[in-house]
C-alpha positions, 0 to 999 in steps of 0.5 A, a space after each residue: 503374289 506380291 501387290 505393287 506399290 505404284 498405285 497407277 498400275 494398280 488401277 491400270 490392272 483393275 480396268 483391264 480385268 473388268 474390260 476383259 469380264 465385261 467382254 467375256 461374260 457380256 455383262 451388262 452394267 448401268 453406266 459401265 461405259 463411264 465407269 470404265 472411262 473414269 478408271 481409264 482417266 485415273 490410271 493414266 493420270 496417276 501413272 503419268 504423276 508417278 505415284 
């Protein structure tokens, strides 16, 4: 499996997987909403900066 060199897409992929897992498994992570928001902001910024 080839891992992308685009850091923004990698962070976006992590965000998508974590969002799906948290919804499917109903796992409660303290400050999980804040963590997911930070990951979303980081992914968006990196994609916009093309990093």
